[in-house]
C-alpha positions as a printed NumPy array, in Angstrom:
array([[  -5.546,  -68.443,   40.757],
       [  -4.694,  -72.488,   39.826],
       [  -3.64 ,  -72.905,   36.151],
       [  -2.456,  -76.085,   34.679],
       [   0.263,  -76.168,   32.278],
       [   0.815,  -78.255,   28.907],
       [   4.059,  -78.341,   26.527],
       [   5.239,  -79.993,   23.939],
       [   9.074,  -80.857,   24.718],
       [   9.675,  -80.699,   21.144],
       [  10.11 ,  -77.076,   21.173],
       [  13.428,  -75.615,   21.852],
       [  12.537,  -72.686,   23.507],
       [  10.283,  -74.633,   25.853],
       [  12.26 ,  -74.261,   28.895],
       [  13.209,  -70.568,   28.212],
       [   9.613,  -69.903,   28.129],
       [   8.15 ,  -72.07 ,   31.405],
       [  11.219,  -70.131,   33.241],
       [   9.34 ,  -66.695,   32.325],
       [   6.343,  -68.127,   33.274],
       [   7.33 ,  -69.359,   36.567],
       [   8.958,  -65.698,   36.971],
       [   5.693,  -64.137,   35.65 ],
       [   3.407,  -65.88 ,   38.095],
       [   4.119,  -65.03 ,   41.533],
       [   3.157,  -61.586,   41.637],
       [  -0.151,  -61.931,   39.333],
       [  -0.966,  -64.578,   42.46 ],
       [  -1.16 ,  -67.158,   39.737],
       [  -0.405,  -70.711,   41.59 ],
       [   1.629,  -72.933,   38.351],
       [   0.612,  -76.803,   38.101],
       [   2.444,  -78.903,   35.638],
       [   1.422,  -82.159,   33.334],
       [   4.082,  -84.62 ,   34.48 ],
       [   6.21 ,  -84.5  ,   31.605],
       [   7.57 ,  -81.688,   32.263],
       [   9.431,  -82.063,   34.933],
       [  12.61 ,  -82.098,   33.044],
       [  11.847,  -78.449,   31.731],
       [  11.162,  -76.727,   34.725],
       [  13.74 ,  -74.802,   36.98 ],
       [  11.711,  -75.601,   39.827],
       [   9.579,  -78.134,   41.816],
       [   6.005,  -77.671,   40.317],
       [   3.046,  -79.744,   41.476],
       [   1.564,  -81.542,   38.669],
       [  -2.57 ,  -80.914,   38.205],
       [  -4.106,  -84.503,   38.254],
       [  -5.927,  -84.281,   41.224],
       [  -6.364,  -79.864,   41.217],
       [  -9.557,  -78.65 ,   40.558],
       [  -7.82 ,  -75.578,   37.869],
       [  -9.057,  -72.91 ,   36.958],
       [  -7.463,  -72.103,   33.858],
       [  -4.941,  -74.201,   31.635],
       [  -2.36 ,  -73.02 ,   29.328],
       [  -0.713,  -74.867,   26.496],
       [   2.391,  -74.371,   24.777],
       [   3.097,  -75.445,   21.823],
       [   1.038,  -75.356,   18.006],
       [  -2.686,  -76.542,   17.89 ],
       [  -1.647,  -80.197,   18.547],
       [  -0.496,  -79.238,   22.047],
       [  -3.919,  -77.595,   22.616],
       [  -6.05 ,  -80.618,   21.523],
       [  -4.065,  -82.573,   23.613],
       [  -4.75 ,  -80.42 ,   26.278],
       [  -8.642,  -80.466,   26.22 ],
       [  -7.946,  -84.216,   26.156],
       [  -5.892,  -84.223,   29.058],
       [  -8.975,  -82.105,   31.023],
       [ -11.723,  -84.435,   29.888],
       [ -15.262,  -83.438,   30.686],
       [ -13.658,  -80.825,   32.854],
       [ -15.106,  -77.35 ,   30.738],
       [ -12.019,  -75.008,   31.486],
       [ -10.85 ,  -72.167,   29.551],
       [  -8.05 ,  -73.019,   28.075],
       [  -5.089,  -70.219,   26.857],
       [  -3.309,  -71.235,   23.763],
       [   0.15 ,  -69.959,   23.447],
       [   1.516,  -70.544,   19.904],
       [   5.534,  -71.48 ,   19.434],
       [   5.196,  -73.045,   16.12 ],
       [   4.331,  -71.617,   12.949],
       [  -0.082,  -71.686,   12.397],
       [  -1.64 ,  -71.885,   15.149],
       [  -5.301,  -71.736,   14.449],
       [  -6.661,  -72.676,   17.559],
       [  -4.248,  -70.839,   19.654],
       [  -4.541,  -66.988,   20.65 ],
       [  -1.34 ,  -66.004,   22.155],
       [   2.159,  -65.728,   21.14 ],
       [   5.605,  -66.   ,   22.736],
       [   5.597,  -62.124,   22.374],
       [   2.086,  -61.305,   23.717],
       [   2.226,  -63.816,   26.935],
       [   2.642,  -61.059,   29.726],
       [  -0.504,  -59.077,   28.767],
       [  -2.676,  -62.473,   28.22 ],
       [  -1.95 ,  -63.135,   31.618],
       [  -2.595,  -60.098,   33.011],
       [  -5.963,  -60.705,   30.614],
       [  -6.406,  -63.76 ,   32.247],
       [  -6.182,  -63.028,   35.778],
       [  -8.55 ,  -60.177,   35.385],
       [ -11.191,  -61.814,   33.484],
       [ -11.218,  -59.702,   29.757],
       [ -11.316,  -61.998,   27.511],
       [ -14.131,  -64.009,   25.951],
       [ -14.966,  -67.916,   25.818],
       [ -15.738,  -69.689,   22.724],
       [ -17.511,  -73.184,   23.676],
       [ -16.416,  -75.679,   21.256],
       [ -18.071,  -79.004,   19.935],
       [ -16.242,  -81.874,   20.978],
       [ -17.099,  -85.474,   19.874],
       [ -17.47 ,  -88.766,   21.893],
       [ -16.259,  -92.095,   20.067],
       [ -17.405,  -95.435,   21.403],
       [ -15.465,  -98.775,   20.351],
       [ -18.517, -101.183,   20.183],
       [ -17.776, -105.177,   19.992],
       [ -20.19 , -107.51 ,   18.183],
       [ -22.317, -107.864,   20.814],
       [ -22.616, -104.39 ,   20.862],
       [ -20.771, -103.973,   24.287],
       [ -18.813, -100.579,   24.479],
       [ -15.655, -102.077,   25.58 ],
       [ -13.446,  -98.37 ,   25.208],
       [ -14.526,  -94.796,   24.602],
       [ -12.358,  -91.569,   23.597],
       [ -13.186,  -88.154,   23.359],
       [ -12.129,  -85.814,   20.153],
       [ -11.885,  -81.96 ,   19.533],
       [ -11.304,  -82.321,   15.885],
       [ -11.821,  -85.689,   14.688],
       [ -12.515,  -89.277,   14.58 ],
       [ -11.002,  -91.188,   11.646],
       [ -10.733,  -94.815,   10.659],
       [  -8.154,  -96.168,    8.289],
       [  -5.631,  -98.51 ,    7.409],
       [  -2.698,  -99.395,    9.628],
       [   0.856,  -98.987,    7.77 ],
       [   0.657,  -98.412,    4.128],
       [  -2.525,  -96.601,    2.335],
       [  -5.113,  -99.23 ,    1.111],
       [  -8.44 ,  -99.148,    0.415],
       [ -11.145,  -98.79 ,    3.664],
       [ -14.544, -100.487,    2.896],
       [ -17.503,  -99.457,    5.521],
       [ -20.525,  -99.464,    6.371],
       [ -22.065,  -95.76 ,    7.393],
       [ -25.428,  -95.052,    9.808],
       [ -26.846,  -91.788,   10.149],
       [ -29.465,  -91.901,   12.872],
       [ -30.009,  -95.597,   11.995],
       [ -30.386,  -95.279,    8.54 ],
       [ -27.745,  -96.764,    6.284],
       [ -26.184,  -94.019,    4.058],
       [ -25.007,  -96.635,    1.716],
       [ -20.986,  -98.316,    1.591],
       [ -18.095,  -96.26 ,    1.424],
       [ -14.778,  -96.847,   -0.307],
       [ -12.138,  -94.843,    0.499],
       [  -8.653,  -94.838,    2.424],
       [ -10.39 ,  -93.357,    5.085],
       [ -12.867,  -91.968,    6.733],
       [ -13.191,  -88.754,    8.847],
       [ -16.373,  -87.109,   11.316],
       [ -15.303,  -83.798,   11.907],
       [ -16.455,  -81.31 ,   14.702],
       [ -16.599,  -77.329,   13.441],
       [ -13.433,  -77.021,   14.911],
       [ -12.082,  -79.9  ,   13.297],
       [ -13.229,  -79.016,    9.622],
       [ -10.313,  -76.683,    8.915],
       [  -7.876,  -79.605,   10.051],
       [  -8.011,  -83.179,    8.186],
       [ -11.157,  -83.071,    6.99 ],
       [ -10.176,  -79.899,    5.483],
       [  -7.097,  -81.4  ,    3.613],
       [  -9.864,  -84.137,    1.978],
       [ -11.611,  -81.966,    0.219],
       [ -14.664,  -81.361,    3.387],
       [ -16.192,  -77.784,    3.955],
       [ -15.445,  -75.17 ,    6.365],
       [ -18.137,  -74.739,    9.249],
       [ -18.406,  -72.231,   11.366],
       [ -17.429,  -72.665,   15.001],
       [ -21.412,  -72.366,   16.675],
       [ -22.84 ,  -74.247,   14.106],
       [ -24.461,  -77.324,   15.532],
       [ -23.016,  -80.36 ,   13.163],
       [ -20.894,  -82.781,   12.076],
       [ -18.826,  -83.512,    8.986],
       [ -18.605,  -86.687,    7.454],
       [ -15.632,  -86.958,    4.832],
       [ -14.1  ,  -89.651,    3.138],
       [ -10.492,  -89.696,    2.215],
       [  -9.658,  -90.223,   -1.287],
       [ -13.341,  -91.784,   -2.181],
       [ -12.57 ,  -94.518,   -4.766],
       [ -15.932,  -92.897,   -6.811],
       [ -17.331,  -89.864,   -7.461],
       [ -20.587,  -90.895,   -5.816],
       [ -19.412,  -90.14 ,   -2.454],
       [ -18.915,  -86.655,   -1.357],
       [ -18.783,  -85.278,    2.652],
       [ -22.09 ,  -84.771,    4.362],
       [ -22.967,  -82.407,    7.038],
       [ -25.257,  -83.456,    9.224],
       [ -26.698,  -82.188,   12.862],
       [ -24.997,  -82.412,   15.906],
       [ -27.379,  -84.103,   17.676],
       [ -27.359,  -87.229,   14.946],
       [ -25.55 ,  -90.464,   16.043],
       [ -22.936,  -91.701,   13.552],
       [ -21.908,  -95.298,   13.504],
       [ -18.898,  -96.679,   11.192],
       [ -19.24 , -100.432,   10.203],
       [ -16.351, -102.106,    7.955],
       [ -17.956, -104.529,    5.384],
       [ -17.149, -107.971,    6.111],
       [ -13.889, -109.102,    4.235],
       [ -12.435, -105.194,    5.044],
       [ -12.048, -104.565,    8.567],
       [  -8.104, -106.382,    8.757],
       [  -5.556, -103.685,   10.298],
       [  -8.325, -100.949,   10.322],
       [  -6.992,  -97.967,   12.887],
       [  -9.578,  -95.431,   14.575],
       [  -7.143,  -92.505,   15.649],
       [  -8.852,  -89.231,   17.623],
       [  -7.18 ,  -85.869,   16.629],
       [  -4.88 ,  -87.689,   14.806],
       [  -2.403,  -88.225,   18.161],
       [  -4.09 ,  -91.088,   19.912],
       [  -5.729,  -94.375,   18.243],
       [  -6.776,  -98.327,   18.937],
       [  -7.109, -100.786,   16.376],
       [ -10.556, -101.995,   15.302],
       [ -10.97 , -105.925,   15.343],
       [ -13.169, -107.737,   13.241],
       [ -17.371, -107.038,   14.126],
       [ -16.211, -103.88 ,   15.899],
       [ -17.355, -101.147,   14.94 ],
       [ -17.447,  -97.01 ,   16.032],
       [ -20.066,  -95.29 ,   17.822],
       [ -19.841,  -91.138,   17.105],
       [ -21.691,  -88.716,   18.908],
       [ -21.753,  -85.286,   20.242],
       [ -19.931,  -85.314,   23.561],
       [ -21.95 ,  -84.009,   26.446],
       [ -19.297,  -81.364,   27.387],
       [ -17.994,  -78.186,   25.251],
       [ -14.233,  -77.051,   25.17 ],
       [ -13.679,  -73.749,   26.22 ],
       [ -10.881,  -71.646,   24.403],
       [  -9.755,  -67.848,   25.504],
       [ -10.055,  -65.438,   23.022],
       [  -8.259,  -62.205,   23.395],
       [  -9.233,  -59.234,   21.603],
       [ -11.832,  -58.533,   19.157],
       [ -10.047,  -60.772,   15.998],
       [ -12.903,  -63.137,   14.974],
       [ -12.959,  -66.807,   13.091],
       [ -12.834,  -64.713,    9.617],
       [  -9.851,  -62.586,   10.358],
       [  -7.881,  -66.004,   11.664],
       [  -8.81 ,  -67.733,    8.395],
       [  -7.269,  -65.22 ,    6.805],
       [  -4.643,  -64.785,    8.43 ],
       [  -3.296,  -68.428,    9.452],
       [  -5.095,  -70.006,    6.174],
       [  -4.287,  -67.206,    3.583],
       [  -8.159,  -67.859,    2.667],
       [  -8.567,  -65.714,   -0.287],
       [  -5.14 ,  -64.723,   -1.022],
       [  -4.321,  -63.191,   -4.254],
       [  -0.513,  -62.051,   -3.621],
       [   1.39 ,  -63.114,   -6.884],
       [  -1.254,  -62.561,   -8.853],
       [  -1.518,  -59.711,  -11.036],
       [  -5.308,  -58.662,  -11.155],
       [  -6.22 ,  -56.253,  -14.117],
       [  -9.107,  -53.864,  -13.951]])
């Protein structure tokens, strides 16, 4: 079994975790392949997975590491096992302590796959030509660079002008991303499996603008209003980004592929929501009958 490895070097115990994995892999008939930047963290020679067809990908870190791993895979629908080395880890399903049984389940095929929707965002120039395309698992956001300043954009959904948005920024999120940046900006939680996208303004400057939930088949175009296009940035999953020049626009659609997350056990979305996000937590409050 060919398994790729992606990790976040900022976690202090990453080296020891990788060493444990390297020792655990051979007798499970797992061949390991690493992202290039992890080279110094292995105590042995591990080839990169740049040109290898993987059977699975393991990410060591938090949700951000898992998102980065998914983007590294591109359009390949390869199962991803997220190992949480951080705090929340809403998307990850394994901890360092449960890594060994998780490897056994991976090799034995004893897991479920959650096929998550992704986004494809194209940056179009003034002539309508696409100069670059990026993928996002959580969200695509348009905002100002540097200090927080107002963004004014027109939003078109299926070709119809929804109207001007005046806010600190605008987020287009998947159901997966609805529990991330969009949620902190006041957007709704959308249960994975619902085919939808969420359009959420960041600190809207008018009460007349609220988050929208639209079908995943729709096309969303974000165009800066003339005179308000300076210093605009487009970010993808909050990790990579590009500038948006005057006259350019962002064309967001559902990606043609899915991101395949490995789930172990019977824990469902709402159980994770209660545990990780402390949904409905009333601890510390006195409840009177």
